[in-house]
C-alpha positions as CSV (number, residue, x, y, z in Angstrom):
1,M,0.0,0.0,0.0
2,E,2.8,2.5,0.9
3,T,4.5,1.8,-2.4
4,V,1.3,2.7,-4.3
5,V,0.7,5.8,-2.2
6,N,4.3,7.0,-2.6
7,G,4.1,6.4,-6.4
8,I,1.0,8.6,-6.7
9,N,2.6,11.3,-4.7
10,D,5.7,11.3,-6.9
11,V,3.5,12.3,-9.7
12,L,1.2,14.8,-7.9
13,W,4.2,16.5,-6.2
14,S,6.9,16.2,-8.9
15,N,9.4,19.1,-9.3
16,P,7.6,20.7,-12.3
17,V,4.4,20.9,-10.2
18,I,6.2,22.5,-7.3
19,Y,7.6,25.3,-9.6
20,I,4.2,25.7,-11.3
21,L,2.6,26.4,-7.9
22,L,5.3,29.0,-7.1
23,A,4.7,30.6,-10.5
24,V,0.9,30.8,-9.9
25,G,1.5,32.6,-6.6
26,V,3.9,35.0,-8.3
27,L,1.3,35.6,-11.1
28,F,-1.5,36.4,-8.6
29,T,0.8,38.7,-6.6
30,I,1.5,40.7,-9.7
31,V,-2.0,41.0,-11.1
32,T,-3.4,42.0,-7.7
33,R,-0.6,44.5,-7.4
34,C,0.7,42.8,-4.2
35,L,-2.5,43.1,-2.3
36,Q,-1.0,41.0,0.5
37,I,1.0,44.1,1.5
38,R,-1.1,46.9,0.2
39,Q,-4.3,45.8,1.9
40,I,-3.0,44.3,5.1
41,K,-4.6,47.1,7.2
42,E,-7.9,46.4,5.6
43,M,-7.5,42.7,6.2
44,V,-7.2,43.3,9.9
45,R,-10.1,45.7,10.0
46,L,-12.4,43.3,8.2
47,L,-11.7,40.5,10.7
48,V,-14.5,41.8,13.0
49,D,-16.7,43.2,10.2
50,G,-20.2,41.9,9.6
51,K,-22.6,39.7,11.6
52,S,-23.9,36.2,11.2
53,S,-27.4,35.6,9.8
54,Q,-29.9,32.7,9.5
55,A,-28.2,31.8,6.2
56,G,-24.6,32.6,6.9
57,V,-21.9,33.2,9.5
58,S,-19.9,36.3,10.3
59,S,-16.6,37.1,8.6
60,F,-14.7,36.1,11.8
61,Q,-16.6,32.8,12.2
62,A,-15.8,32.0,8.5
63,L,-12.2,32.9,9.2
64,S,-12.2,30.7,12.3
65,I,-13.6,27.7,10.3
66,A,-11.0,28.3,7.6
67,L,-8.2,28.7,10.2
68,G,-9.5,25.6,11.9
69,G,-8.8,23.7,8.6
70,R,-5.5,25.4,8.1
71,V,-4.1,25.3,11.6
72,G,-3.7,21.6,12.3
73,T,-1.1,18.9,12.2
74,G,0.7,20.6,9.4
75,N,1.8,23.4,11.8
76,I,3.5,21.0,14.2
77,A,4.2,17.6,12.5
78,G,4.3,19.1,9.0
79,V,6.9,21.7,9.9
80,A,9.0,18.9,11.6
81,T,8.7,16.8,8.5
82,A,9.8,19.7,6.3
83,I,12.9,20.2,8.4
84,A,13.6,16.4,8.5
85,F,13.7,16.1,4.7
86,G,14.4,19.6,3.5
87,G,16.5,21.0,6.4
88,P,16.0,24.4,8.1
89,G,15.8,26.1,4.7
90,A,12.4,24.5,4.1
91,I,11.0,27.0,6.7
92,F,12.0,29.9,4.4
93,W,10.2,28.3,1.4
94,M,7.1,27.8,3.6
95,C,7.1,31.5,4.3
96,V,7.6,32.3,0.6
97,M,4.6,30.1,-0.2
98,A,2.5,31.8,2.5
99,F,3.3,35.3,1.1
100,L,2.5,34.2,-2.5
101,G,-0.4,32.1,-1.2
102,A,-2.1,35.0,0.3
103,A,-2.8,36.4,-3.1
104,T,-4.0,33.0,-4.3
105,A,-6.3,32.7,-1.2
106,Y,-7.8,36.1,-2.0
107,V,-8.7,34.9,-5.6
108,E,-10.3,31.6,-4.7
109,S,-12.2,33.0,-1.7
110,T,-13.5,36.0,-3.6
111,L,-14.6,33.7,-6.4
112,S,-16.4,31.6,-3.9
113,Q,-18.3,34.6,-2.6
114,I,-19.2,35.8,-6.1
115,Y,-20.7,32.5,-7.2
116,K,-22.2,31.3,-3.9
117,V,-25.7,30.0,-3.7
118,K,-28.3,29.5,-1.0
119,V,-29.3,25.9,-0.5
120,D,-31.8,24.8,2.2
121,G,-31.5,28.2,3.8
122,Q,-27.7,28.2,4.0
123,Y,-25.0,29.8,1.9
124,R,-22.8,27.3,0.0
125,G,-19.9,27.8,-2.3
126,G,-16.4,26.7,-3.2
127,P,-14.5,25.5,-6.3
128,A,-17.2,23.1,-7.6
129,Y,-19.7,26.0,-7.5
130,Y,-17.5,28.6,-9.2
131,I,-16.2,26.2,-11.8
132,E,-19.8,25.4,-12.9
133,K,-21.1,29.0,-12.7
134,G,-18.0,30.8,-13.8
135,I,-16.4,28.6,-16.4
136,G,-19.4,26.4,-17.3
137,W,-17.5,23.1,-17.0
138,K,-20.0,21.0,-15.0
139,W,-17.9,17.8,-15.5
140,F,-14.9,19.6,-14.0
141,A,-17.0,20.9,-11.1
142,I,-18.2,17.4,-10.4
143,L,-14.6,16.1,-10.5
144,F,-13.6,18.6,-7.9
145,A,-16.6,17.9,-5.7
146,I,-15.8,14.2,-5.8
147,A,-12.1,15.0,-5.0
148,G,-13.2,17.3,-2.2
149,I,-15.3,14.6,-0.6
150,I,-12.7,11.9,-0.9
151,G,-9.8,14.2,0.0
152,M,-11.4,16.1,2.9
153,G,-13.7,13.3,4.1
154,F,-11.5,10.2,3.8
155,L,-7.8,10.9,3.1
156,L,-6.8,14.0,5.0
157,P,-8.4,13.1,8.4
158,T,-5.9,10.2,8.8
159,T,-3.0,12.7,9.2
160,Q,-4.9,14.5,12.0
161,S,-5.8,11.6,14.1
162,N,-2.5,9.7,13.6
163,T,-0.4,12.7,14.6
164,T,-2.6,13.4,17.7
165,V,-2.6,9.8,18.9
166,A,1.1,9.5,18.5
167,A,1.7,12.7,20.5
168,M,-0.6,11.5,23.2
169,K,1.2,8.2,23.4
170,N,4.6,9.9,23.5
171,A,3.4,12.4,26.2
172,F,1.2,10.3,28.5
173,G,1.6,6.7,27.3
174,F,-2.0,6.5,26.3
175,N,-3.1,3.4,24.4
176,P,-3.9,4.5,20.8
177,Y,-7.0,2.4,20.6
178,I,-8.5,4.2,23.6
179,S,-7.3,7.7,22.9
180,G,-8.4,7.3,19.3
181,A,-11.9,6.2,20.4
182,I,-12.3,9.2,22.7
183,Y,-11.0,11.6,20.0
184,V,-13.5,10.4,17.4
185,L,-16.4,10.4,20.0
186,L,-15.9,14.1,20.7
187,F,-15.6,14.7,16.9
188,A,-18.9,13.0,16.4
189,I,-20.7,15.1,19.0
190,I,-19.7,18.3,17.2
191,I,-20.3,17.3,13.6
192,F,-23.8,16.0,14.3
193,G,-24.6,19.5,15.5
194,G,-24.4,21.2,12.0
195,I,-22.5,24.2,10.7
196,K,-23.7,26.7,13.3
197,R,-22.3,24.5,16.1
198,I,-19.0,24.1,14.1
199,A,-18.8,27.9,13.7
200,R,-19.5,28.6,17.4
201,F,-16.9,26.0,18.5
202,A,-14.3,27.3,16.0
203,Q,-14.9,30.9,17.0
204,V,-13.9,30.1,20.6
205,I,-11.2,27.5,20.2
206,V,-9.2,28.6,17.2
207,P,-8.0,32.0,18.6
208,F,-7.3,30.5,21.9
209,M,-5.3,27.6,20.6
210,A,-3.3,29.7,18.1
211,L,-2.5,32.5,20.6
212,G,-1.5,30.0,23.3
213,Y,0.9,28.2,21.0
214,I,2.5,31.4,19.6
215,L,2.9,32.7,23.2
216,M,4.8,29.5,24.1
217,A,7.1,30.1,21.1
218,F,7.6,33.7,22.1
219,I,8.5,32.8,25.7
220,M,11.0,30.3,24.3
221,M,12.4,32.9,22.0
222,L,12.9,35.4,24.9
223,L,14.6,32.7,27.1
224,N,16.8,31.8,24.2
225,I,17.1,35.2,22.5
226,S,20.8,34.8,21.8
227,A,20.1,31.9,19.4
228,L,17.7,34.1,17.2
229,P,20.4,35.5,14.8
230,E,21.9,32.0,14.3
231,V,18.4,30.5,13.7
232,I,17.6,33.2,11.1
233,S,21.0,32.7,9.5
234,I,20.8,28.9,9.1
235,I,17.3,29.1,7.7
236,I,18.2,31.6,5.0
237,K,21.5,30.0,4.1
238,S,20.0,26.6,3.9
239,A,17.2,27.9,1.8
240,F,19.7,28.8,-0.9
241,G,22.2,26.0,-0.5
242,L,24.8,28.2,1.2
243,E,25.0,26.2,4.4
244,S,27.6,23.4,4.0
245,T,25.6,20.8,5.9
246,F,22.5,21.3,3.8
247,G,24.1,22.4,0.5
248,G,23.3,19.1,-1.2
249,I,19.6,19.2,-0.5
250,L,18.6,22.6,-1.9
251,G,16.0,21.0,-4.2
252,M,14.5,19.1,-1.2
253,A,14.3,22.4,0.8
254,V,12.3,24.0,-1.9
255,M,10.1,20.9,-2.5
256,W,9.3,20.2,1.1
257,G,8.8,23.9,1.9
258,V,6.3,24.4,-0.8
259,K,4.7,21.0,-0.2
260,R,4.2,21.5,3.5
261,G,3.4,25.1,3.1
262,I,0.4,24.2,0.9
263,F,-0.5,21.4,3.2
264,S,-0.6,23.8,6.1
265,N,-2.0,27.1,4.7
266,E,-4.1,25.3,1.9
267,A,-3.8,28.3,-0.4
268,G,-4.6,27.0,-3.9
269,Q,-6.2,23.9,-2.6
270,G,-9.6,25.6,-2.5
271,S,-10.5,24.4,1.0
272,G,-10.6,27.9,2.5
273,A,-13.0,29.0,-0.3
274,H,-15.8,26.8,1.2
275,P,-16.3,28.6,4.5
276,S,-15.6,31.9,2.7
277,A,-18.9,31.5,0.8
278,A,-20.8,31.1,4.1
279,A,-19.8,34.5,5.3
280,E,-22.4,37.3,5.4
281,V,-20.6,40.3,3.8
282,S,-21.6,43.2,1.6
283,H,-18.9,42.7,-1.0
284,P,-17.1,39.5,-2.1
285,A,-13.7,41.1,-1.8
286,K,-14.1,41.5,1.9
287,Q,-14.0,37.8,2.6
288,G,-11.2,37.5,0.1
289,F,-9.1,39.9,2.2
290,V,-10.0,38.0,5.4
291,Q,-8.9,34.7,4.0
292,A,-5.7,36.1,2.6
293,F,-4.8,37.2,6.2
294,S,-5.6,33.7,7.5
295,V,-2.7,32.4,5.4
296,Y,-0.4,34.8,7.3
297,V,-1.7,33.6,10.7
298,D,-1.2,29.9,9.7
299,T,2.3,30.0,8.3
300,L,4.0,33.3,9.2
301,L,2.9,32.9,12.9
302,V,2.1,29.3,13.8
303,C,4.4,27.4,11.4
304,V,7.3,29.8,12.0
305,A,6.8,29.5,15.8
306,T,7.2,25.7,15.5
307,G,10.2,26.1,13.2
308,F,11.9,28.4,15.7
309,M,11.3,26.1,18.7
310,I,12.7,23.1,16.8
311,I,15.7,24.8,15.2
312,S,16.7,27.0,18.2
313,T,17.0,23.9,20.4
314,G,18.5,21.7,17.7
315,M,16.0,19.0,18.4
316,Y,15.7,17.5,14.9
317,N,17.2,15.1,12.4
318,T,17.7,15.9,8.7
319,E,17.8,13.0,6.3
320,A,19.5,13.1,2.9
321,P,17.7,11.5,-0.1
322,D,19.9,8.4,0.2
323,G,18.8,7.9,3.8
324,T,22.0,9.1,5.5
325,L,21.6,11.6,8.3
326,L,23.0,15.1,7.8
327,V,21.9,16.1,11.3
328,N,21.2,13.6,14.1
329,N,20.2,15.5,17.2
330,A,16.9,13.9,18.0
331,G,18.1,10.3,18.2
332,D,15.5,7.8,17.3
333,A,12.6,10.1,17.8
334,E,9.9,9.5,15.1
335,I,9.7,12.3,12.6
336,G,6.7,14.5,13.5
337,P,5.3,16.0,16.7
338,A,8.1,14.3,18.7
339,Y,10.6,17.0,17.5
340,T,8.4,19.8,18.8
341,Q,7.8,17.9,22.1
342,L,11.6,17.5,22.5
343,A,12.2,21.2,21.7
344,V,9.8,22.4,24.4
345,D,11.1,19.9,26.9
346,T,14.6,21.3,26.4
347,V,13.5,24.6,27.8
348,F,10.7,23.4,30.1
349,P,11.7,19.9,31.2
350,G,8.8,17.5,31.7
351,F,6.3,20.0,30.2
352,G,6.9,19.9,26.4
353,A,5.5,16.5,25.5
354,G,2.2,17.2,27.3
355,F,1.9,20.8,26.0
356,V,2.4,19.8,22.4
357,A,0.0,16.9,22.8
358,V,-2.8,19.1,24.1
359,A,-2.1,21.7,21.4
360,L,-2.4,19.0,18.8
361,I,-5.7,17.9,20.2
362,L,-7.1,21.4,19.7
363,F,-5.4,22.0,16.4
364,T,-6.4,18.7,14.7
365,F,-9.8,18.6,16.2
366,T,-10.8,22.0,14.7
367,T,-9.2,20.9,11.4
368,L,-11.4,17.8,11.3
369,L,-14.5,19.9,11.8
370,A,-13.4,22.1,8.9
371,Y,-12.8,19.0,6.8
372,Y,-16.3,17.8,7.5
373,Y,-17.9,21.1,6.5
374,I,-15.9,21.2,3.2
375,A,-16.8,17.6,2.4
376,E,-20.5,18.3,3.3
377,T,-20.5,21.4,1.0
378,N,-19.3,19.3,-1.9
379,L,-21.9,16.6,-1.2
380,V,-24.6,19.3,-1.3
381,Y,-23.3,20.3,-4.7
382,L,-23.6,16.7,-6.0
383,L,-27.0,16.1,-4.5
384,K,-28.9,19.1,-5.9
385,G,-32.6,18.8,-5.5
386,T,-32.5,15.5,-3.6
387,S,-32.8,14.5,0.0
388,K,-29.4,15.0,1.7
389,R,-30.0,13.8,5.3
390,W,-29.1,10.2,4.6
391,A,-26.0,11.3,2.7
392,F,-24.9,13.6,5.5
393,S,-25.3,10.7,8.0
394,L,-23.2,8.4,5.8
395,L,-20.5,11.0,5.4
396,K,-20.3,11.6,9.2
397,I,-20.2,7.9,9.9
398,G,-17.5,7.4,7.2
399,M,-15.4,10.2,8.5
400,I,-15.6,8.9,12.1
401,V,-14.5,5.4,10.9
402,I,-11.6,6.6,8.7
403,T,-10.5,9.0,11.4
404,Y,-10.2,6.1,13.9
405,Y,-8.6,4.0,11.2
406,G,-6.0,6.7,10.6
407,A,-5.2,6.9,14.3
408,L,-3.9,3.3,14.2
409,R,-1.9,3.3,11.0
410,S,1.7,4.1,10.4
411,A,2.6,7.8,10.2
412,E,4.1,7.4,6.7
413,L,0.9,5.9,5.3
414,A,-1.3,8.5,7.0
415,W,0.8,11.4,5.6
416,G,0.9,9.7,2.2
417,F,-2.9,9.6,2.1
418,G,-3.0,13.3,3.2
419,D,-0.6,14.4,0.4
420,I,-2.7,12.7,-2.2
421,G,-5.9,14.4,-0.9
422,V,-4.2,17.8,-1.1
423,G,-2.5,17.2,-4.4
424,V,-5.6,16.2,-6.3
425,M,-7.6,19.2,-5.0
426,V,-4.7,21.6,-5.8
427,W,-4.4,20.3,-9.4
428,I,-8.0,20.8,-10.2
429,N,-8.5,24.1,-8.3
430,V,-5.4,25.8,-9.6
431,I,-6.5,25.1,-13.2
432,A,-9.9,26.6,-12.4
433,I,-8.7,29.8,-10.7
434,L,-6.2,30.5,-13.5
435,I,-9.0,30.4,-16.0
436,L,-11.5,32.2,-13.8
437,A,-9.3,34.8,-12.0
438,K,-10.7,37.8,-13.8
439,P,-14.0,38.2,-11.8
440,A,-11.9,38.2,-8.6
441,L,-9.6,40.9,-10.0
442,I,-12.6,43.0,-11.2
443,A,-14.1,42.7,-7.7
444,L,-10.8,43.9,-6.2
445,K,-10.6,47.0,-8.4
446,D,-14.3,47.7,-7.7
447,Y,-13.8,47.4,-4.0
448,E,-10.9,49.7,-4.0
449,A,-12.7,52.3,-6.2
450,Q,-15.6,52.4,-3.8
451,K,-13.4,52.8,-0.8
452,K,-11.7,55.8,-2.4
453,Q,-15.2,57.3,-2.7
454,G,-15.7,56.9,1.0
455,L,-18.3,54.1,0.7
456,D,-18.9,50.9,2.4
457,P,-18.5,48.8,-0.8
458,I,-21.5,46.9,-2.2
459,F,-21.5,44.5,-5.1
460,N,-23.4,44.9,-8.4
461,P,-22.2,42.1,-10.7
462,K,-24.2,43.2,-13.7
463,A,-22.6,46.7,-13.7
464,L,-19.2,45.0,-13.6
465,G,-19.9,42.5,-16.5
466,I,-19.8,39.5,-14.2
467,K,-22.4,36.8,-15.3
468,N,-24.1,34.1,-13.3
469,A,-23.5,35.8,-9.9
470,D,-27.2,35.1,-9.2
471,Y,-27.2,35.6,-5.5
472,W,-25.5,39.0,-5.7
473,E,-27.8,40.1,-8.6
474,E,-30.9,39.4,-6.5
475,R,-29.4,40.9,-3.4
476,Y,-28.4,44.2,-5.2
477,E,-31.9,44.5,-6.8
478,Q,-33.6,43.9,-3.5
479,E,-31.4,46.5,-1.7
480,Q,-32.0,49.1,-4.4
481,S,-35.8,48.5,-4.5
482,S,-36.2,48.6,-0.7
483,S,-34.0,51.7,-0.2
484,P,-34.1,54.1,-3.2
485,K,-31.7,56.5,-1.5
486,K,-29.2,53.9,-0.8
487,Q,-25.6,54.7,-1.7
488,T,-24.8,54.6,-5.4
489,V,-21.6,53.5,-7.0
490,D,-19.9,55.0,-10.0
491,T,-20.2,52.1,-12.4
492,N,-18.3,54.0,-15.2
493,T,-15.0,53.1,-13.6
494,D,-13.1,50.8,-15.9
495,T,-13.0,47.6,-14.0
496,H,-11.9,45.3,-16.8
497,L,-8.5,43.9,-16.3
498,D,-6.2,41.9,-18.6
499,M,-4.2,39.1,-17.2
């Protein structure tokens, strides 16, 4: 099984694919005129903008659900894996992918808002929806929906439960069969409560868990501040093959940095676009900005925090492609959360293993909830006009079973499944957003034009030449008919962009 899984990943994550993904991030950074820097103040402001409704959630709740999906095992075990196979330089390339990925996240999340629909009283959207409505390729939309259900529902959950159970065993000696059973039981209680319960849970847990983890890294940095210049130096030198120890694995640093960067922040994968559609906002670009910022939180804060803890304490091994060890500081510790546990234990003896295990429970648990919501949204797309309750129940039961199964498998197999899930979704979604980017760019220019006029931007797709944005067309017409004196927007502004 592992041979087959590794073979599939060799295709999905070959070197040309890695460089294509970097190029896509560069392209969107250029055509959005580096919005990830220009609009960072607006991103922060919009975090608390808007309120939830019967049909949707607030911008912050949508952000929390998306962060719940992004901030997971990739931030702890994924960073450790990147260092183990790509050296410290992989952290630099993860950060590069986050910077470029913020522009990609804006595009896919804005598209999700533009083409969202209301189904059974709830907003739904994501790549399957914008592929069908924006490009008109229903077969391609169905392909993504199937990939989204399989990837998020049955491949990626294995990495979350496997990493958590391993950390619990390492910290407390818990039996994986028992800890795995308790883990999936709690998961079941939440997912059977629906999107509102998921949103409320994520809104409380995600900020708490991320801030707590970053605070621990900050404390460790202060206590070991003298190591900071050396950590930064080794990361940058290794990223470009200038460090003698890691000079021979420059390609691995780039590959693992990009691979684990995407696994962690999910920009380009299309996963963050699903909760983005559920947000109640007055203009699609608003949620695009919020989701762009979430990539920063995930990688530039949480992943970098993990990287600093591991590298500053030296608690890692780095393996060359031929299997020899370039660095052997962590002994026989299994690649993954054990590196972070050893790192924290170095500064706080007897505390690190337990702290990281508890952090992983929170990180991976909210990730599983986001996975379920994304899989459910794609299931809703496939089952248009039919009863969905039975399908939802099957999806929930299937996810619970596979999550428990993943907890008991080998780490290599679990991560292999996860990489396949991410890889397939990235391939489909990146093709789609390259074809369909123009409406998101038009929305960006329209938003900025209205802000210059001192308005709270609203969205009129007809005036912008955007077709099939049915929800927004109806909303704009209703707002204009119910409030004749409502703000008007100069629609003569040239909003057409060339890519």
